[in-house]
N, C-alpha and C positions, 0 to 999 in steps of 0.2 A: 754269320748268316743273318740277314735282316728278317724281321718277322713276316714280311710279305713274301719271302722266298717260299716256293712250293714246287713239288714235282709235277710232271705231266700226269694226266689221268691214266690209271692202269689200263683201262679199256682202249684208250688211244694208243698206248704203247703196244698193247697186244695186237691191235689192228695193223700198225706200222710194221711190226716184226713178221706177222703171219703173211702179210702181202708183200714182204720184201721191199718196202718203200723207202727205207733209209738209203742215203747215198754216202759216198766217202766224205770225210770231214773236209778235205781239200776242195772238193766240188762245192760243198755247201758254203764254205767260207768265201770262195771266189764269187759265188752268186750274190752273197750278202754285200760284199764290197762294191759290186757293180750295179746292183739293182735296189737294195733296200734303202728306205729313207733314213736319215739320221734321226735319233741316235741308235737305230736298230741295225746299222750296217756293219757293226764290228762285233766280235765275240772273243772272249778270253780263251786262252788255251785250256783244253779240258772240258769246257762247258758243253760242247756238242756230245761228248761221251757221257757227261752227267745227265743230259736230257734223255738220252737213249736208255741209260741205266736206271732211271726213276729217282734220281737225286733231286733235291730242291734247287731251283734256279731262280734268278731274278725275273720278274714278269716281263721285262723288256726283251729277254731272250725268247720267251714264248711268242711275243709279237713278231720278232724277226722270223721265227720258224713259221708262223702263220702266213706272213707275207710270201715266204718261199712256197708254201703249200698252195696258196691261192694262185700264184704264178704258174705252178706246174699243172694244176687241173684246168687252167684256162687255155693252155697251149694245145693247138690242134694242127694236124698235118693237112696236106692239100685236099684230102678226101673228107676232112672234118672229123677224123678219129682222134681220140686223145693221144698225145705224144708220150704221156707218162701214166699209163693205165694202172700201174701199181699204186701210185699215189691216189688216183681216183678211187680205186677199190678200197684202200685203207680208210679214206674219209667217208665213203659210203657205209662201210661197216661201223665206223665210229659214230656217225651222225644219223644213221638210219632212224626213221624213214625219210629224212631230208634228201633231196636230189642235189646233184652237182650244181645245177642252176641256182638252187636255194643257197648253197654254200658261197657261190660267187657273189652273192649280194651282200655278204658280210665284209666288214672292214678287217684289216689285219688285227686291230686292237680288239675287236669283238671276238674274232675267232681265237685270238691268243688267250682271252679270258676263258673261253670254253675248253681250251686244252689243259688248263691248270687244275690240279686237284684241290680239294679243300686242304687247308693248312694242316700239316703233320710234321712233327718235330723229330729230329734225330736226337734222342735224349742223351745218348752217350756224348755227342758233340756239344749239345747245349746243356752243359753241366749244371748251371744254376737252376734252370727250369726243371731239369730232371731231378735234382736233389730236392727241390721244394715239392715235387710230385711224390717223392719217396716219403717226405715228412708228413704229407697230408694223407697218405694211404692208411686204410684201416686194417690192411692185411698184416699179419704177424710174420716175424722172421722166417719160420719154417715154411711158410707158403710163398715167400719171395724168391727163394733160391733153394738149391739142393746140391748135395755132393754126389760124386760118383761112388758107387758101391763095389764096382769091379774094374779090373784093368781093361776089360772090353769096353766098358762105358767111357773110360778115358780115351781109348783109341777112337771111338765113335765121335767124341767131342772134338778131337783133333781133326777128324775128317770134315766136320762142319767148318772149322777155321780155314782149311785148305780150299774147300769149295767156295766159301765166301770170298776169300782173297783172290782166287782165280777169276771169279766172275767180276770182282771189282777191277781187276787189271784190264778186263775188256769192257768195263763200265756197263755191265749188263747182269743184274742180279736175278733175272728171271729165266733167260732163254738158253744159256749155254749148258750143254750136257755136263753133268757133275764130273764125270771122268776127265773130260776136256779141261774143266776148270781146275781140277786137282793137278793135272799135268802142267798147266800154266803156272800154278803156284810153286810147284816143285822146281821148275826151271828158274823162276824169279828168286826163290829163296836159297838155291844151291843146296837143297837137302831133299831127300825123298820123304814122302809122308810116312813110310814105314819106319825110317830112322827117327823122325821126329816123334812118332807115336811111342817108340821105345824109350826115348828120353823123357817124354811127358809122364809115362807110367813110372819111371824111376823117381821123378820129382814128387809125384802123387804118393808113392809108397813112403817117401821121406816125410811129407807133410800133406795131409789130405786137403788143406785149404788152398793149395796151389792151383787146383782145377775146380772151378765152381760153375754151376749151371744156373742161368737165369730161368725163372719159372713163371709161366702164365697160369691161368686157371685150369688148363687141361694138361699141362706137362712142360718139359723143358723147351725153351724157345731160343736159347743161345748159350754161349760159354765165355768165360773169362779165365785166362791163364796168367797168373802173376807169381813171380818168384821172389821170396825174401832171401837175399844173398849176403854173403860176407863182403866187407868193404873192399877188399882187394879184388874180388871178382867184379864188383860193380865198376870200380875205377878202371880196371883193365878193359872192360867192355865199353865204357864211356869214352876211352881214348881211341877206340876203333881197332883194338888189337885182336879181337875175336868175334866170331859170328854170334848173334843173339841167342841162338839155341845151344851154344857150347858152354853149358853150365852143368857141372857134375852134381850129383846128389850130395856129395860131401860139402859143397859150397852153399847148400841150402841151410839157412839158419832162421828159425822162427821163435820170437819175432825179430825184425830187423828194420833199421831206418832206411835201408837201401833196397828198393823194390825194382824189379824188372818186369814191366808189363809186356809179356810175350805176345799177347794178342787177344782180341775180343771178336766175336762173330755172332750174327744171328743166323738161325736156320732159314732155309728157303721158305718164302711165304706159304702158309697153310700146311707146313710139314707135319705139325702135330695136331692139326685141326683147330688151332688157335687163330682167331681173327684179330685184326688190329696191328698196332705198331710194336714189333718185337723188341725194338731198342728200349722201349719203356721198361722191359723186364731185365735187360742186360745191366743197366746202370745200378739198380739196387744190389745186384750180385757183386759188381765191382766195388762199390762203396763199402759194403759189409766185409768183403774179402780184404780190402786194404786196411780196414779198422782192426781186424784180427791179426793180420800179418805184421803190422807196423807198431803195435802197442808195446813199445819198449819201456822199461822201468828204470828207476835210479837216475844217474847222471845223464844218460843218453836221452831221457824223456823230454828234456828242455830243448833239444836240438831239432832242426827241421827235418822232415822226411824228404827223401829224394827218390824220384821215380824216373826211370829210364825207359824209353820205348823207341819204336822204329817206324818210319814212314814207308812201309813196304808196298803200299798201294795208294792210289789217289784217295780212296775212302779213309784209310788210316791217317794219311797226312791231314785231311780235312778235319777229322775228329780230334787229332792231337792239337792242331793249331787253334781250333775253336774252344778247346778245353784249357787253353793257356800254356801248353807245352811250347818250349822254345828250341829252335834248331841249334845244335852244338857246333855245327861246322865239321863234324867228323862222320865217318861212314864205316860200316862193317867191311872187313878187308876183302872178302871174296865177292859178295853180292852188291857192294857199293850202295847199300840201303842207308839213307840218312838217319842219324840218331837225334832224338829229341829228349828233352828233360824238363821236369817240373819239380819245384820245391813247394811243399805245403808248409807255409808259415802260419801256424795256428793263431787265430785271432787277428790277422791282418785286416785292415779296413778296406771297404770298397771291393770286396771279393766274396765269393761263396765260401772262402776259407773261414770267415767269421762265423758262419753257420755250421760248416762242415767239420771244423776242428773239434768243437764240443761234442758233436755227434760221434765222431771217430773215437774220441776219448771215452765217451759213455759206453759205447759198445766194446771198446778195447778192454775196459775194466771188467767186462763180463767174459773175457776171452776164455777163462778157465772153464766156463759153463759149456763152451763149444769147442772141444778138442778136434772136432771134424764138422763140416757143414751138415746141416740137418738133412734127414731123408724124408721123402713124402710119406 
């Protein structure tokens, strides 16, 4: 993701959704090809959904959207009435007190700039920036993350993952009802949330560091589930012989060089009263979790750490690829979800690993001080 990439403004997205002004992706792509000037007349697969879902996009896609919106609000029927009143209503809400005539005086480039939010990073995807933010923070470990104190809290954290993933499948992190989002995730993952919750509770009972919550100033903002597993379980999963959640508690071993990143998720915006970018709190949880779970000693300590994960949604694929994970070319057997892997070669040049490796070792050396994640 380029540093100029930004999401559309939240109040614009709110207006478009509330006024039912979005059209089908095929309708939008057809209009672009026929009407938008180059280079704004094409759009990559998935970008339209990213725009709707509040993900960062290249500015040129905002200009293309602006050209479309301007064309729609200018269209009139024989009586002079708007042909696309939903779009007019959305832009009236977004740019109030400007009138449609005022908006029509704008160029696509100008309106496109107005649609874009101020730059905000996905810190989980932009690992280097996120790590340096962690290094610079003045907050201590107990305030950066927390563990679950009960099985019910583990089950609740799993619900955040299912809701987050379901919304991501629809490229809409705001407006899909949570129950609908959970049902979509269950269908995609080929597992019920209840079954996954039971498995997660078993992992957590074996090792409290498998489920860690990212924490803002006011409370938990997200969750990371990472499993330290035995080599045979890792290789079996890596080969695509089992689903990602099919890990028994007996296969959990802490620490391990073989980690399975089950999933990360942020809660719905504003869920705990916290403002700002929730992914900023998720990354410290992941990094500290990895440090504790992977700190092996003796002969194994000089070997690279291997992390396996799954591109279950467009959002997870984006995060994995931006964080340096590589597709393996294998898939989980039932859900056909693509598998990704990353090796952390401590001290390698031209990589965040040169900074991250020493940090992981330093925290890992203190692992005995943290048999479980801290509680607030």
